[in-house]
C-alpha positions as semicolon CSV with decimal commas, in nm:
position;residue;x (nm);y (nm);z (nm)
1;M;0,028;-0,178;1,417
2;R;-0,005;-0,521;1,228
3;C;0,351;-0,644;1,265
4;G;0,242;-1,002;1,249
5;A;-0,012;-0,980;0,977
6;E;-0,002;-1,292;0,752
7;R;0,001;-1,266;0,374
8;A;-0,253;-1,512;0,222
9;E;-0,256;-1,649;-0,122
10;Q;-0,299;-1,395;-0,419
11;E;-0,580;-1,413;-0,647
12;S;-0,697;-1,200;-0,932
13;G;-0,469;-0,912;-0,837
14;V;-0,580;-0,902;-0,472
15;V;-0,361;-0,993;-0,173
16;M;-0,555;-1,105;0,131
17;I;-0,378;-0,981;0,447
18;D;-0,613;-1,133;0,689
19;E;-0,981;-1,185;0,717
20;G;-1,162;-0,867;0,592
21;T;-0,844;-0,693;0,498
22;A;-0,718;-0,711;0,134
23;L;-0,493;-0,493;-0,085
24;G;-0,558;-0,461;-0,463
25;E;-0,319;-0,435;-0,735
26;D;-0,352;-0,067;-0,758
27;D;-0,279;-0,032;-0,392
28;L;0,029;-0,260;-0,445
29;A;0,158;-0,047;-0,746
30;L;0,122;0,271;-0,530
31;L;0,313;0,116;-0,251
32;R;0,585;-0,014;-0,501
33;L;0,631;0,334;-0,627
34;L;0,665;0,487;-0,293
35;A;0,910;0,219;-0,184
36;S;1,126;0,292;-0,477
37;G;1,174;0,648;-0,332
38;L;0,946;0,852;-0,567
39;P;0,778;1,148;-0,410
40;I;0,397;1,148;-0,421
41;E;0,385;1,395;-0,707
42;A;0,598;1,166;-0,914
43;V;0,380;0,874;-0,802
44;A;0,066;1,050;-0,897
45;R;0,206;1,142;-1,249
46;R;0,304;0,771;-1,306
47;L;-0,038;0,654;-1,203
48;E;-0,219;0,934;-1,380
49;L;-0,387;1,051;-1,077
50;S;-0,388;1,367;-0,877
51;D;-0,150;1,422;-0,583
52;R;-0,469;1,443;-0,347
53;T;-0,596;1,109;-0,475
54;V;-0,252;0,932;-0,402
55;R;-0,252;1,098;-0,045
56;R;-0,621;0,991;0,001
57;R;-0,554;0,636;-0,100
58;M;-0,244;0,603;0,120
59;R;-0,440;0,743;0,421
60;A;-0,705;0,487;0,358
61;M;-0,440;0,203;0,331
62;C;-0,278;0,326;0,662
63;D;-0,633;0,315;0,835
64;Q;-0,711;-0,023;0,695
65;L;-0,372;-0,190;0,800
66;G;-0,351;0,000;1,126
67;F;-0,057;0,227;1,064
68;R;-0,007;0,610;1,150
69;T;0,217;0,704;0,855
70;S;0,273;0,611;0,493
71;I;0,633;0,526;0,578
72;E;0,518;0,264;0,840
73;T;0,273;0,118;0,583
74;V;0,561;0,088;0,297
75;V;0,818;-0,059;0,539
76;W;0,564;-0,308;0,657
77;A;0,459;-0,393;0,285
78;A;0,843;-0,449;0,214
79;R;0,893;-0,664;0,516
80;Q;0,603;-0,869;0,399
81;G;0,743;-0,903;0,053
82;L;0,460;-0,716;-0,103
83;V;0,678;-0,456;-0,276
């Protein structure tokens, strides 16, 4: 788990977390909607994606950031001031 990950400068809609790890504006939008308490189905509707795509993107973010669950990922993003 990346509790001490540092947020670098934001350029062109991409937030660099550390060397080789970045979150795009689409990833941040997904995290913001989940952080607001919306269920995956509602997030998918707002982003005009399928439920499966939202789940797959969350799994990819969890893997990229080193978290086991989407809840851990959303909490981490909130603590980093990303959402």
